[in-house]
Structure formats: structure tokens, C-alpha cells
N, C-alpha and C positions, 0 to 999 in steps of 0.2 A: 464461345465465351458465355458464361452465365449472364443473363440479362439483369438489369438494374433492380434495386429493391422495390421500385414502384410496380414491378411485375408481380402480381399476387398469385401466381401459379404455385402449385405444391412442389413441383420439381424444377430444377434448373434446366434451362434450355441452352443449347449450344449451337452457335452459328456454324453449321457444317453442311457442305454441299456433297451429297452422294446420290447416285441414281436410284430410282425406286420404280416399282411396278405395282399397281393396284389391280386386283382381280375381283370382279363382282358380277355374278349372274351372266357369265359369258363375255362381259365387257373388260377390256384391258386398257389401262391408262398409264402412260409412262411420263416421267418427269425428273426433276431434281429437287431435293429437299432444300429448304431455306434454313431451318433449324430443327433440331431433334432433342427430345427428352425421353425419359423412360415412360412417359404418359402418351407420347404421340409425336407427330411431325406437322410442320407447316411446310408446304411445298408449292412448286410452280409446275404447271403442265399446260400444254397446248390444248388438251382435251378436257371438257367438263365432265364431272361425275355427279350422279344424283346424291343429294344430301340424305342423311339419316338412313343410310343403307349399310349393311355389314360388308366389309371388304377383307381381303387377304392382302397384306402389304409385304412386299419383298424388298429389302434394302440391300444394296450391294456395298457392304462396308469394305474399306481398303484392307488389304492383308487377310482377306477371308475368301476361302475357295467357294463356299456355298453362301447363297444369300440368306440373310436373317429373315425369318418369317414371323409376322405378327398378325393377329386377328384383331380387327377393330371396327370402328364406325366412322363414316365421313360426317363430320360435324359442320363443315363449312366448304363451300365451293362458290367463289365469287369471281366474276370476270374483272380483270384489271382495266383501269381506265386507259392505260398505255401498255401496249404489248412489249414485253421484255424478251431478250434472246432466250431466256430459260423457259418462257411460256407466257400464255395470255390469261391463265386462270390460277387463282390462289386456292389451294386445297388444304383443309385441316383434317387430320385423322387422329382419333382418340383410340389408343391401344387398350384392348381388354385382356388379351393373353398372348403369350409367346409360345412358339413350338420349340421343343427340344431345349437347348441351352441358349435360346435367343435372348432372354432377359439378362443372363450372365454375360453373354457376348456383347450386348449393347452397353451394359454397365462398364465392362472392361474398355470398350471403345471410347465411351464418353469420358472415362477416367484418364485415358491416354490423351484425348483431346484437351482436357483440362490441364494436364501436366505440360503438354506442348505449349499451351497458351501461357502458363505461368513461366516456363522457361523463356519464351519469347519476351515476356514482360521484363523478366530479370535481365535478359541480354540487352534489351532496350534501355533499361535503367543504367546498367553498367556503361553502355555506350554514351548515354547522356552525361553520366558522371565524368567519363573520360573527356568528353568535349568541353564540359565546364572547366575541368582541371587544365586542359590545354589552353582554353581561352584565358584563364587566370594567369597561367605561366607566360603566355604571350604578352598580356598586359604588364606583368611584372618586368619582363625583359624590355618592353617598350619604355616603361618608366625608368628603368635603369639606364638605357641608352640615352634618354632625354636628360637625366642627371649628369651622365658623362659628358654630353655635349655642352651642358650648362657650365660644368666645371672647367672644361676646356676653354670656353669663351671667357670665363672669369680669370683663368690663368693667363690667357693672352692679354686681357685687359690690364691685369696686374703687371705683366711684363712690360707693356707699353707705358703704363704710368711710371714704373721704375726707370725705364729708359728716358722718359721725359724729365724725371727728377734729376737723373745724371746729367742730361744736357743742360738743364737749368743751373746745376751746380758748376758745371764746367764754364758756362757763360759768366756766372757770377765770379768764379775764380779768375777768369781772364780779365774781367773788368777790374777786380781788385789788384791783380798783378800789373795791369796796365797803369793803373793809378799810382801804384807804388814805384814804378819805373819812371813815370813822368809826373812828378808832383806838380801841382798847380803853382804857377808863379804869381806872386802878388805884387 
């Protein structure tokens, strides 16, 4: 993924982990990249490497039969305060040139990584939209059920009141009919 706008580098860096091999004056250092750009890599390794020395960097890109070969300079090699599973040293390599179609291959790979990230973001956005829609639908259904229960209670109450009114009328009718049958004697 391209880093934020606060990163002032000239090329976008992508968080990609691929195995690498650095060769320099008979020394070989292996590790895993943390991020890659067309200008270089930031990587982790268990072995330190001397700074400001020319290196040959071989990257094992996925779906590539041969490693990508770039020539560059180690600009940073710092021990980490806490050892990580990927390594105990952070290494920065600045690329100067690529062998063969290396630059084209790396550009193609980084474009593919960017496209995959954009697809993942879009898929996540669609999933989030669907969850929000489902939540809204659930709330609407709950509100509808609540209204139905309330209407049902109101109907029962209305029916009870109507029944009570009928009973009152019947009692009142009984009283008036009893009075008319048995008029008061004076």
C-alpha cells in the first residue's frame, strides 16, 4: 500500500514481503522485505551488512521464475531494539540500476500489488455497505415488530374497554328494567 502523504519520498512504497538476497564482496545476506519501491527496499535480516557499500540485490517476486536483479547501495543497517521473527536488523537499500527487464518487472509487480490493494479496499467497502444495509434492515424490522406489538396491545385494550362498556350497559339496562317491573310504592 502506498504510504501516507507525510512520507516525502519520490516513489510510492508498498508493504510487500518477499525474500531477498544481498551480495557484496563475497558476503551474502538473506531476509525479507518490509516494503518495496522502484527506488529501493526496506528489509529485515538476521545478519548485518556494512553501510555505504555497493550490493547486488536479488528479489524473489511471486509468479517469477528468475529473481529480479538490482544494483544499489546499502544506505541503512540498524539493529532492532527487539528481535522480530523476520530478523534483528533493518536494512535500507537504494537501487541505482536494474539488470535486464528488472525495472519493468518490478513496475508490473508493484502495479499488480496496487491493484490487489484497491480491489481489497473496494471489497471491504462493499462488505461494510452490506453490513450497514443489513443493520438498517434489521432495525426497520425491529421497529415494525414493535409497532405491531403496540397495535396488538391497543386493540386488546380497545376490545376490553368495549366489553366493559357492554357490561355497564347491560347492568344499567337490568337496573332500569328491574325498576320498571317493580315500581316504588309510595
